[in-house]
N, C-alpha and C positions, 0 to 999 in steps of 0.2 A: 722633835724630829724623830727620835726613835719610836715614839708612840705612833706616828704616822706611818713609819715603815712596817710596824706590826699590823696596823689596820689595813694597809695596802696588801700585805701578804694574806690576811684573813679574807679580804674581798676578792682577791685573785683566786684563792682556794675555793671560795663559794662559786665563782664564775666557772672554774674548771669542773666543779660538781654539776652545775647547771648544763654545761656543754657535754657532759659525759666523757670528758677528756681524761682518761685514766692515766696516761703518761704524764700529763701536766700535774694532775692531782697527786700522783706519787711523789713528785718533786717537792711538794709542800709537806709531806708526811714524814716524820722522823722514822728511822728503821725500827725504833722501839715504841712506836705509836700505839696508843690504847684509846678506845672510845666506849662510852656507855650511852646507849640511846634512851629516849624517854620511855621506852617499853621495858627497859632493864636488860636489853641485849648487850653483850660485850663483844668488841671487835679488836683485832690487831690490824696492822696495816693491810695485809693481804685479804683478810675477810671483809674489812671495810670497803676496799676497792671492789671486791667481787660483788658485794651487796649493792653498792651504789653506782657501779659503772657497768658491770656485766650481769647483774642480778635482777631482782624484782622491782627495784626502784628506778623511776625516771624523774629526774629533777627538772622543774620548770623555772624555779627561782629560789634563792635564799637571800633574805634581806636581814642585815644586822641593824637593829634599832637601839638607840641609846648606848652605843659602845663606850665602855670605860676600860682603860688599860693601866695596869700597875706594873712598872718596870722594877726588876730585881736583878741588877747586873746584866748578865747575858740571857736572862729569862724574862718573860712577860706573861701576865695573866690578863686575858681579855674576858670581860663579862658583858653581856648584852641580853636583849630580848631578840630572839631569832624568829623570823617569819619564814616558814618553809611552804613551798608549793610543789607537791610531789605526787606522782602517780605510782600506785603499787597494785597488787592483786585486788585490793579493796576499792580501786578507782582513784580518781584525782581528789586530793584533799589539801587543805591549807591548815597549818598549825602555827600557833604562837606559843613560845615557852622561853624560860630563862636558859641561857647557854653559857658555859665556861670553857675557855680554851687556854691551854698552857703552851706557850711558844718558847723555843730556845734558839739562840743565835749560834750557828755553826757554819760559817761562811755565808749562809743565807738564813732567813727565819724559817724554822721547821716547827710544825705542829706536833707536839709530843703526846698530848693527852687532851681529852675533852669529855664533856657531859652535857646533855640537853634534857630538860624536863624539870618538873612535871608540866604537862600541858596547861595553858591558860584557857579556861572555858570561853567560848564565843559568847558575845553579848547579843 
C-alpha cells in the first residue's frame, strides 16, 4: 500500500514536470530538496524548478521503468530506469538512465533527493 503511494507520488511528479506545472511540481519537492543530474549538475528546489519549468528544458514525457521501492519507516527509496523525452537548447532528445529518488512522508510524500545517470547508450 505505501509502495503504491510512493509510486503514485513519483508518477504525479513526473506528470507535473511534463506539463510544466511549477506550482504542482513544487508541492512534491521537499524544501531541502537536492538533485544531481546525469551531467553532474547540482540543484536545490528553486534552481531545479527554474531549470525545468522556467528555463531551458521542455519536458514531453518521463517514464519510470522497472520501479522498485524500499520502505524505511517514513522514508522510501525508489530506484528505476527512467526514460526522459525532453527538449533543450540541443534540440529534442530521449534518454534512458538509472534514477534514484528518496521520498519522505511529511503529511504527504515529498521528494527530498535524487540522482539520474549515467546514460544508457542507445542500441
